[in-house]
C-alpha positions as CSV (number, residue, x, y, z in Angstrom):
1,M,100.7,104.7,82.9
2,P,104.5,104.2,82.4
3,P,106.7,107.2,81.9
4,T,107.2,108.5,78.4
5,P,110.7,109.6,77.3
6,R,110.7,113.3,76.8
7,A,112.7,115.3,74.2
8,M,115.5,117.3,75.9
9,N,114.4,120.6,74.5
10,S,111.1,120.4,76.4
11,R,112.9,120.8,79.8
12,T,113.8,124.1,81.5
13,P,117.2,124.7,83.1
14,N,118.1,122.9,86.3
15,T,116.5,124.5,89.4
16,R,117.0,121.8,92.0
17,S,117.9,122.9,95.5
18,N,121.2,122.1,97.3
19,K,119.4,120.5,100.3
20,A,121.5,117.7,101.9
21,R,120.5,114.1,101.7
22,W,120.3,111.7,104.6
23,G,119.5,108.1,105.3
24,V,117.6,107.2,108.5
25,P,117.0,103.7,109.7
26,I,114.6,103.6,112.7
27,T,112.8,100.9,114.8
28,V,109.3,102.3,115.2
29,G,106.3,100.5,113.8
30,A,105.8,99.9,110.1
31,S,103.4,102.1,108.2
32,L,101.0,101.4,105.3
33,A,99.5,104.3,103.4
34,L,97.6,104.9,100.1
35,V,99.4,107.8,98.5
36,G,98.5,109.2,95.1
37,G,96.9,105.9,94.2
38,V,100.0,103.9,95.1
39,L,100.2,101.7,98.2
40,L,103.4,102.6,100.1
41,W,104.9,100.4,102.8
42,S,107.6,101.5,105.3
43,P,109.1,98.5,107.1
44,A,109.4,98.7,110.8
45,E,113.2,98.5,111.0
46,E,114.0,101.3,108.5
47,A,111.1,103.6,108.0
48,D,111.2,107.3,107.2
49,A,111.8,109.2,110.4
50,S,110.3,112.5,109.6
51,P,107.9,112.9,112.6
52,A,105.7,115.6,111.1
53,A,105.8,114.4,107.5
54,G,102.4,114.0,105.9
55,P,101.6,111.8,102.9
56,R,103.8,112.5,99.9
57,A,103.0,111.6,96.3
58,G,104.8,108.5,95.2
59,F,105.2,105.6,92.7
60,T,106.8,102.2,92.6
61,A,109.2,100.8,90.1
62,V,110.9,97.4,89.8
63,A,114.5,96.8,88.7
64,A,116.7,93.8,88.0
65,G,119.4,92.8,85.6
66,D,120.9,89.6,84.2
67,I,117.5,88.0,83.5
68,A,116.6,85.4,80.9
69,E,118.6,82.2,80.7
70,Q,117.6,79.9,77.8
71,C,115.0,78.0,79.7
72,T,111.2,78.1,80.3
73,A,108.7,77.5,83.1
74,S,108.7,73.8,82.2
75,S,112.1,73.6,84.0
76,S,111.8,73.9,87.8
77,S,115.4,75.3,87.8
78,C,114.4,78.2,85.5
79,K,114.4,81.4,87.5
80,H,113.2,84.2,85.2
81,P,109.6,83.0,85.1
82,K,109.7,83.3,88.9
83,T,111.1,86.8,88.9
84,A,108.6,87.8,86.3
85,A,105.8,86.5,88.6
86,L,107.1,89.0,91.2
87,V,106.9,91.9,88.8
88,K,103.3,90.9,88.0
89,Q,102.4,90.8,91.7
90,I,104.0,94.1,92.5
91,N,102.5,95.8,89.4
92,P,104.9,98.7,89.3
93,S,104.5,102.0,87.3
94,F,107.4,100.8,85.2
95,V,110.3,98.3,85.0
96,M,114.0,99.0,84.7
97,T,116.2,96.2,83.3
98,M,120.0,96.7,83.9
99,G,121.3,94.8,80.9
100,D,122.0,91.1,79.9
101,N,118.3,90.8,79.5
102,Q,118.7,87.7,77.3
103,Y,121.4,85.0,77.4
104,D,123.7,84.0,75.9
105,D,124.1,86.1,72.7
106,A,120.8,88.1,73.0
107,R,119.6,87.1,69.5
108,L,116.1,88.1,68.5
109,K,115.0,84.5,68.3
110,D,116.1,84.0,71.9
111,Y,114.4,87.1,73.1
112,K,111.2,85.7,71.5
113,N,111.6,82.2,72.9
114,Y,112.6,83.0,76.4
115,Y,112.5,86.7,77.7
116,D,109.3,87.4,75.8
117,K,107.5,84.5,77.5
118,T,108.1,85.9,81.0
119,W,109.3,89.5,81.3
120,G,107.8,90.2,77.9
121,A,104.5,90.6,79.7
122,F,105.7,94.0,80.9
123,K,107.4,95.1,77.7
124,S,105.2,98.1,77.2
125,K,106.2,99.6,80.5
126,T,109.8,98.4,80.5
127,R,112.6,100.9,80.2
128,P,115.6,98.7,79.3
129,I,119.3,99.1,78.8
130,P,121.8,96.7,77.1
131,G,124.5,94.7,78.8
132,N,127.6,93.1,77.4
133,H,125.7,90.0,76.2
134,E,123.6,92.2,74.0
135,T,126.8,93.0,72.1
136,Y,127.5,89.3,71.3
137,D,124.6,88.9,68.8
138,P,126.1,87.2,65.7
139,A,123.8,89.5,63.6
140,G,125.6,92.5,65.0
141,P,126.0,94.3,68.4
142,L,122.6,95.1,70.0
143,K,120.8,93.9,66.8
144,G,118.4,91.5,68.6
145,Y,118.0,93.9,71.5
146,K,117.0,96.7,69.2
147,S,114.8,94.5,67.1
148,Y,112.9,93.2,70.1
149,F,112.4,96.4,72.1
150,G,112.3,98.8,69.2
151,S,111.5,102.4,70.1
152,I,111.1,101.5,73.7
153,A,114.9,101.1,74.0
154,Y,115.7,103.6,71.2
155,P,113.1,106.5,71.7
156,D,115.5,109.0,70.1
157,G,117.3,106.5,67.8
158,K,120.1,105.9,70.3
159,S,120.8,103.2,72.9
160,Y,120.6,105.8,75.7
161,Y,117.7,108.0,76.7
162,S,116.0,109.7,79.6
163,Y,112.5,110.1,81.0
164,D,110.6,111.7,83.9
165,Q,108.1,110.3,86.4
166,G,106.8,112.5,89.2
167,N,109.6,114.6,90.6
168,W,112.2,112.2,89.3
169,H,114.5,112.2,86.2
170,F,115.7,108.8,85.1
171,I,118.7,108.3,82.8
172,A,119.2,105.0,80.9
173,L,122.7,104.6,79.7
174,D,124.7,102.2,77.5
175,S,127.9,101.4,79.3
176,N,129.1,99.4,76.3
177,S,129.9,102.7,74.8
178,F,130.9,105.0,77.6
179,D,134.0,105.8,75.6
180,D,131.7,107.4,73.0
181,D,132.0,111.2,73.2
182,E,128.5,111.5,71.7
183,Q,126.9,109.7,74.6
184,I,128.9,111.7,77.2
185,D,128.0,115.0,75.4
186,W,124.4,113.9,75.4
187,L,124.5,113.2,79.1
188,K,126.0,116.6,79.9
189,A,123.2,118.3,77.9
190,D,120.5,116.1,79.5
191,L,121.7,116.9,83.0
192,A,121.9,120.6,82.3
193,A,118.3,120.6,80.9
194,N,116.8,118.6,83.8
195,D,114.3,120.5,86.0
196,K,113.4,117.6,88.4
197,K,114.6,117.6,92.0
198,C,115.6,113.9,92.1
199,V,117.9,112.0,89.6
200,A,118.6,108.3,89.1
201,A,120.7,106.7,86.4
202,Y,121.2,103.1,85.4
203,W,123.6,101.1,83.3
204,H,125.1,97.6,83.2
205,H,128.7,97.6,84.3
206,P,129.0,98.7,88.0
207,L,131.8,101.1,89.1
208,F,131.8,99.3,92.4
209,S,131.1,95.6,93.0
210,S,132.2,92.9,95.5
211,G,131.4,90.1,92.9
212,G,133.4,88.2,90.3
213,H,133.7,91.0,87.8
214,G,134.7,93.5,90.5
215,N,134.9,97.3,90.0
216,D,134.7,98.6,86.4
217,P,136.3,102.0,86.0
218,V,134.4,102.6,82.7
219,G,131.7,104.3,84.7
220,R,133.9,106.7,86.7
221,P,133.6,109.7,84.4
222,V,129.8,109.2,84.2
223,W,129.7,108.9,88.0
224,K,131.5,112.2,88.4
225,L,129.1,114.0,86.0
226,L,126.2,112.6,87.9
227,Q,127.5,113.7,91.3
228,E,128.3,117.1,90.0
229,N,124.6,117.4,89.1
230,K,123.4,116.1,92.5
231,A,122.2,112.7,91.3
232,E,120.9,110.4,94.0
233,L,121.0,106.9,92.8
234,V,122.8,104.6,90.3
235,L,121.6,101.1,89.5
236,N,123.7,98.4,87.8
237,G,123.8,94.7,86.9
238,H,126.6,92.6,85.4
239,D,127.7,90.7,88.6
240,H,125.0,88.2,89.5
241,H,124.3,89.2,93.1
242,Y,122.6,91.9,95.1
243,E,124.6,94.6,96.8
244,R,124.0,98.1,98.2
245,F,126.5,100.8,99.0
246,A,126.6,103.8,101.2
247,P,126.8,107.2,99.5
248,Q,130.3,107.6,97.9
249,N,132.2,109.5,95.3
250,A,133.7,108.3,92.1
251,D,136.9,107.3,93.8
252,G,135.2,105.1,96.3
253,K,135.4,107.4,99.2
254,A,132.5,107.7,101.6
255,D,130.7,111.0,101.0
256,P,127.4,112.1,102.5
257,N,126.9,114.1,99.2
258,G,127.8,111.1,97.1
259,I,125.7,108.7,95.1
260,V,124.0,105.5,96.4
261,E,124.8,102.5,94.2
262,L,122.4,99.5,94.0
263,L,123.6,96.4,92.2
264,G,120.7,94.1,91.2
265,G,122.0,91.2,89.0
266,M,119.7,88.6,90.4
267,G,117.0,88.6,87.8
268,G,117.4,85.0,86.7
269,A,121.0,84.2,85.6
270,N,123.3,81.8,87.6
271,P,124.6,83.6,90.7
272,Y,128.2,84.7,91.2
273,D,130.2,84.5,94.5
274,I,131.2,87.5,96.6
275,E,134.9,87.7,96.1
276,E,136.4,90.9,97.5
277,V,134.2,93.1,99.6
278,Q,134.5,96.8,98.6
279,P,134.7,99.8,100.9
280,N,131.3,101.3,101.6
281,S,129.4,98.0,100.8
282,Q,126.6,97.8,103.3
283,K,124.9,94.6,102.2
284,R,125.7,91.7,99.9
285,I,123.5,88.7,99.0
286,T,124.1,86.0,96.5
287,G,122.2,82.9,95.6
288,T,118.9,84.7,96.0
289,F,116.8,85.4,92.9
290,G,114.4,88.3,92.9
291,V,113.6,91.9,92.0
292,I,114.2,95.2,93.6
293,K,111.0,97.1,94.5
294,L,111.8,100.8,94.5
295,N,109.6,103.2,96.4
296,F,109.9,106.8,95.1
297,T,108.4,109.9,96.6
298,D,108.7,113.5,95.5
299,T,111.5,114.0,98.0
300,G,113.3,110.7,98.3
301,F,113.5,106.9,97.9
302,S,114.0,103.5,99.5
303,W,113.7,99.9,98.3
304,N,113.2,96.3,99.2
305,L,114.8,93.2,97.8
306,V,112.0,90.8,97.2
307,A,112.9,87.1,96.6
308,T,111.0,84.6,94.5
309,D,109.4,83.1,97.6
310,G,107.8,86.4,98.3
311,S,110.0,87.2,101.3
312,T,111.9,90.5,101.8
313,K,115.6,89.8,102.0
314,D,116.8,93.3,102.5
315,T,115.4,96.8,103.2
316,S,117.4,99.9,102.4
317,P,117.6,103.1,104.5
318,S,115.3,105.9,103.4
319,Y,117.1,108.7,101.5
320,T,116.1,112.3,100.8
321,C,117.0,113.9,97.5
322,R,119.6,116.6,97.5
């Protein structure tokens, strides 16, 4: 079952530990295990290195942004039907979309004609956020987005929300309105009320990017709040490429107690070039369409970039929650 957004007042105060986080790539053999009903795979080159670690409960999610161009499977150059096929094959617990779900103006009729015919198959277990293209709707900013997703995207009547799965707390934010004090106040309260060990957040505009849009400082105050509350992971879209960063702080300085950023704007829209490689960028891939398969356990996470041909184009280190 996909996670259900929870009301903030149902959580108890934060009791997460201050345990340090680490990333460990190793070169021993790959492992395959059935854990908590979920098949978990650790690739040979970067598996979890805890020698005495036993099975840990886990789940899989899929993430991508910048998805549905105005095309259908009848066109061989149309990519979002192919990335949707990957989601179907992976069959994750839930799906995170990182904005610009529907091009060009995210109108309701376009959602119905394009996105719905591919990624719409997973609508009931999708946890979306809006991008800048969702604000271009002639009917009004986010009108088509809200009409299409309904309470899935607005569980509390706002374009930002949170939910829990396992030992993880997920925060879905609207970076179109990061200057809105109401959203920031909500985030502070949500983080204070969280009782899960591990925290991930996602929004559209990346604070750090080596692509055409580059760094977007709109997310810096949010990043600081998240790091103060020991968040582990931030996911973004906007630039149409794949990129992962080493843990860093909001000022772009390497920090072992910082946040890992994962940029996944390769869900179907035309790719962008890598233009200026940013500090702490560990891997950049453009021209590859696919999805990110995220493997979460009660104590950490890792991921694989899976391309539309089924191959794995990148494998992250394994990280332990702080």
